[in-house]
FIKOLZA-1660 file (N, C-alpha, C; in steps of 0.1 Angstrom, whole numbers, plus 5000, padded with zeros to 4 digits):
% residues 72
   i   px   py   pz ch aa at
   1 2914 6575 0487  A  M  N
   1 2907 6562 0485  A  M CA
   1 2912 6556 0472  A  M  C
   2 2915 6543 0473  A  S  N
   2 2922 6536 0462  A  S CA
   2 2912 6532 0451  A  S  C
   3 2915 6534 0439  A  T  N
   3 2907 6530 0428  A  T CA
   3 2911 6515 0425  A  T  C
   4 2923 6511 0427  A  S  N
   4 2928 6498 0424  A  S CA
   4 2939 6494 0434  A  S  C
   5 2938 6483 0440  A  D  N
   5 2948 6478 0450  A  D CA
   5 2960 6471 0443  A  D  C
   6 2959 6469 0430  A  Q  N
   6 2969 6463 0422  A  Q CA
   6 2980 6473 0418  A  Q  C
   7 2992 6470 0420  A  R  N
   7 3003 6479 0417  A  R CA
   7 3005 6478 0402  A  R  C
   8 3007 6490 0396  A  L  N
   8 3009 6491 0381  A  L CA
   8 3023 6496 0378  A  L  C
   9 3029 6492 0367  A  S  N
   9 3041 6498 0363  A  S CA
   9 3037 6511 0355  A  S  C
  10 3047 6519 0353  A  I  N
  10 3044 6531 0345  A  I CA
  10 3040 6527 0331  A  I  C
  11 3046 6517 0325  A  A  N
  11 3042 6513 0312  A  A CA
  11 3027 6508 0311  A  A  C
  12 3023 6500 0321  A  V  N
  12 3009 6496 0321  A  V CA
  12 3000 6508 0323  A  V  C
  13 3004 6517 0333  A  W  N
  13 2995 6529 0335  A  W CA
  13 2994 6537 0322  A  W  C
  14 3006 6539 0315  A  A  N
  14 3006 6547 0303  A  A CA
  14 2997 6541 0292  A  A  C
  15 2996 6528 0293  A  A  N
  15 2988 6521 0282  A  A CA
  15 2973 6521 0285  A  A  C
  16 2969 6526 0297  A  L  N
  16 2954 6527 0300  A  L CA
  16 2948 6537 0291  A  L  C
  17 2935 6535 0288  A  P  N
  17 2927 6544 0280  A  P CA
  17 2928 6559 0285  A  P  C
  18 2928 6568 0276  A  E  N
  18 2930 6582 0279  A  E CA
  18 2920 6587 0290  A  E  C
  19 2908 6583 0290  A  G  N
  19 2898 6587 0299  A  G CA
  19 2898 6580 0313  A  G  C
  20 2907 6571 0315  A  E  N
  20 2907 6563 0327  A  E CA
  20 2909 6573 0339  A  E  C
  21 2900 6572 0349  A  P  N
  21 2901 6582 0360  A  P CA
  21 2912 6577 0370  A  P  C
  22 2918 6587 0376  A  G  N
  22 2928 6584 0386  A  G CA
  22 2942 6588 0382  A  G  C
  23 2951 6587 0392  A  E  N
  23 2965 6590 0389  A  E CA
  23 2974 6579 0396  A  E  C
  24 2986 6577 0391  A  L  N
  24 2995 6567 0396  A  L CA
  24 3003 6573 0408  A  L  C
  25 3001 6566 0420  A  V  N
  25 3008 6571 0432  A  V CA
  25 3014 6558 0438  A  V  C
  26 3028 6558 0439  A  D  N
  26 3035 6546 0444  A  D CA
  26 3030 6533 0438  A  D  C
  27 3028 6534 0425  A  G  N
  27 3024 6522 0418  A  G CA
  27 3009 6518 0418  A  G  C
  28 3001 6526 0426  A  C  N
  28 2987 6523 0427  A  C CA
  28 2979 6533 0420  A  C  C
  29 2968 6529 0413  A  L  N
  29 2959 6539 0407  A  L CA
  29 2950 6544 0418  A  L  C
  30 2950 6557 0421  A  V  N
  30 2941 6563 0431  A  V CA
  30 2933 6574 0425  A  V  C
  31 2922 6577 0432  A  E  N
  31 2913 6587 0428  A  E CA
  31 2920 6601 0429  A  E  C
  32 2918 6609 0419  A  E  N
  32 2924 6622 0419  A  E CA
  32 2916 6631 0429  A  E  C
  33 2924 6640 0436  A  Q  N
  33 2918 6649 0446  A  Q CA
  33 2912 6660 0438  A  Q  C
  34 2900 6665 0442  A  V  N
  34 2893 6676 0436  A  V CA
  34 2895 6688 0445  A  V  C
  35 2900 6699 0439  A  S  N
  35 2903 6711 0447  A  S CA
  35 2889 6718 0451  A  S  C
  36 2889 6724 0463  A  S  N
  36 2877 6731 0467  A  S CA
  36 2876 6744 0460  A  S  C
  37 2865 6751 0460  A  A  N
  37 2864 6764 0454  A  A CA
  37 2872 6774 0462  A  A  C
  38 2873 6772 0475  A  A  N
  38 2882 6781 0483  A  A CA
  38 2897 6780 0479  A  A  C
  39 2901 6768 0476  A  H  N
  39 2915 6765 0472  A  H CA
  39 2917 6772 0459  A  H  C
  40 2908 6770 0449  A  E  N
  40 2910 6775 0436  A  E CA
  40 2910 6791 0437  A  E  C
  41 2902 6797 0445  A  A  N
  41 2901 6811 0446  A  A CA
  41 2914 6816 0452  A  A  C
  42 2920 6809 0462  A  A  N
  42 2932 6813 0468  A  A CA
  42 2944 6812 0458  A  A  C
  43 2944 6802 0450  A  V  N
  43 2954 6801 0440  A  V CA
  43 2954 6813 0430  A  V  C
  44 2942 6816 0425  A  V  N
  44 2940 6827 0416  A  V CA
  44 2945 6840 0422  A  V  C
  45 2940 6842 0435  A  W  N
  45 2944 6854 0442  A  W CA
  45 2959 6855 0444  A  W  C
  46 2966 6844 0448  A  L  N
  46 2980 6844 0450  A  L CA
  46 2988 6848 0437  A  L  C
  47 2983 6842 0426  A  I  N
  47 2990 6845 0413  A  I CA
  47 2988 6859 0410  A  I  C
  48 2976 6864 0411  A  A  N
  48 2973 6878 0408  A  A CA
  48 2981 6888 0417  A  A  C
  49 2982 6884 0430  A  T  N
  49 2989 6893 0439  A  T CA
  49 3004 6893 0437  A  T  C
  50 3009 6881 0434  A  A  N
  50 3023 6879 0432  A  A CA
  50 3028 6886 0419  A  A  C
  51 3019 6887 0409  A  S  N
  51 3023 6893 0397  A  S CA
  51 3020 6908 0396  A  S  C
  52 3014 6913 0407  A  S  N
  52 3011 6927 0408  A  S CA
  52 3023 6935 0412  A  S  C
  53 3027 6945 0405  A  S  N
  53 3039 6953 0409  A  S CA
  53 3035 6966 0416  A  S  C
  54 3022 6969 0417  A  K  N
  54 3018 6981 0423  A  K CA
  54 3019 6981 0438  A  K  C
  55 3015 6970 0444  A  D  N
  55 3014 6969 0459  A  D CA
  55 3023 6958 0464  A  D  C
  56 3033 6961 0472  A  N  N
  56 3043 6951 0476  A  N CA
  56 3041 6947 0491  A  N  C
  57 3029 6951 0497  A  D  N
  57 3026 6947 0511  A  D CA
  57 3021 6932 0511  A  D  C
  58 3029 6923 0508  A  M  N
  58 3025 6909 0507  A  M CA
  58 3021 6903 0520  A  M  C
  59 3027 6907 0531  A  S  N
  59 3024 6901 0544  A  S CA
  59 3009 6905 0548  A  S  C
  60 3005 6917 0545  A  H  N
  60 2991 6921 0548  A  H CA
  60 2982 6912 0539  A  H  C
  61 2985 6911 0527  A  K  N
  61 2976 6904 0518  A  K CA
  61 2975 6889 0522  A  K  C
  62 2986 6883 0527  A  L  N
  62 2986 6869 0531  A  L CA
  62 2978 6868 0544  A  L  C
  63 2978 6877 0553  A  R  N
  63 2969 6877 0565  A  R CA
  63 2955 6878 0561  A  R  C
  64 2951 6886 0551  A  V  N
  64 2938 6887 0546  A  V CA
  64 2933 6874 0540  A  V  C
  65 2942 6868 0532  A  L  N
  65 2939 6855 0526  A  L CA
  65 2937 6844 0536  A  L  C
  66 2945 6844 0546  A  A  N
  66 2944 6834 0557  A  A CA
  66 2931 6835 0564  A  A  C
  67 2927 6848 0567  A  A  N
  67 2914 6850 0574  A  A CA
  67 2902 6846 0565  A  A  C
  68 2903 6848 0552  A  A  N
  68 2892 6844 0543  A  A CA
  68 2891 6829 0542  A  A  C
  69 2902 6822 0542  A  I  N
  69 2902 6808 0541  A  I CA
  69 2896 6802 0554  A  I  C
  70 2900 6807 0566  A  E  N
  70 2895 6803 0579  A  E CA
  70 2880 6805 0580  A  E  C
  71 2875 6816 0574  A  A  N
  71 2861 6819 0574  A  A CA
  71 2852 6810 0565  A  A  C
  72 2859 6804 0555  A  S  N
  72 2851 6796 0546  A  S CA
  72 2849 6782 0551  A  S  C
% end
């Protein structure tokens, strides 16, 4: 959903106040996407799993993650 239909240059966008909501996409200021709790949990799990050197059965872990995401 667009915050502003007016196209902005990077310079104009950079000059906006620090607390201005949104991000610059193709010159338009748009609302930032908010990640779901399931997405954040998946990211944390993937980082923890990828950094773990004890268990290398990544394919099984990814199937478990996919099932958990589908269930949520």
